[in-house]
N, C-alpha and C positions, 0 to 999 in steps of 0.2 A: 802312758800318762808323763807329760812332762814336769820335770822337778824344779827346774829354774828356765833362765833366758836362754832361747836358743838362738845362735848370731853365727852367721857365717861372715868371714871377715873380708875374703877376697873378690876380687871384680874382674869377672870373666870379661875377657878381650874378644869382641867378635870381629869377623873380618869379610868382607865380600866388596863387591863394588855396585852392583844394580840390586841385588837382592838379600837383606840380613835375617837368619832365621836363627833364634835364641833356643837354646836347649836348655828348657827350664829343670832338667835334672843336674845340670853341672853348678846350677848356683843360683842365686838370687838377684843379684847384683850384675850388670854388665855396661860394658863402654863400646862405641864404636867411633872412629874418626872418619871422616866421610875424605874422598878424593875430590879434587877439584872439577869441578864441572859435570859429575856422576851423580844425577838424582837417584833415590834408591826407595825401595820397599822395605818396611819393616813387617816380615811376612809371618804368618800364626805361628808361635812358639811351639815347639814340639815338649811332650812330657809335663805339660801343666799339670797343676794340683790345685782344686779349689781352695781358697783361702790363703795362698801366696801371695806375697807380696814383695816389692823390692822397687828399682829403680833402674835405668839404663841412661846413662851419660851419653850424649848423643853430640859430638865435636865436629864443628865445620871445618873444613880446611883452613890450614893456617896461611896461606896465600893462594891467587888464583880466583877462582869465581863460587859463592857459598850455593850450597846446594838444596833442593826440596825433597820432602819424604812423603811417603804413601802408606798406606795400612793395609795389612791383611782383614780379611771379613770378620775376624774375631775381636779386634779392636774397636772399642768403644768409649769416644772420647766423653769426659763431663762436660755437659750442655749440648751434648747432641752433634756437634758438628766437628769433623776431624782438624785438629790442631796441627799447625803449622809451626816449622821452625824457624830461631830468629835468623834472617837474611844477610847476615853480616859475616864476611869470612874472620874467622878467629875465634867466634863466640862459640860458648858451649851451652847447651840446654840439658833439662835433666827431666826425663819423662818418669812419671811416677805411677807404678800399677798395683791394681790387685786383680787375681783372678778371681772372678766373682761366679763362674759355670765354666761347665765342659767347654763350651764354645764360647765365653765373654770374657774377654780381660777389661776392664775400665782403667783409664788411663787421664793424666792432668799431665803439662809440660810446664815446668818451672824457666822461664826464659832469660836467655842471658846472664846466666850465674856466675860466668867467667868472661 
């Protein structure tokens, strides 16, 4: 039984070049900065818990070429179609997610917040 608000304040930094796999047991909020000209896959996270929600900050490289993203099979976009990133170098998008089933994570992207 929770007796008050449950807050985890840290943002877990993710790394990788072609595949990023968040471990949801390490936090609820994540950050990833792409490297120039390396498109990547946001793989199905490990250690999901139904009801967990949070965000993933997705930053385009500061210079060079903007990248694109693809998703593991458990990622389900609001509206049904996979959502793309802002295609501009230096921009930051935020993916908001909720784990809605053992094999389903619903997400929506806030574009170009920075």
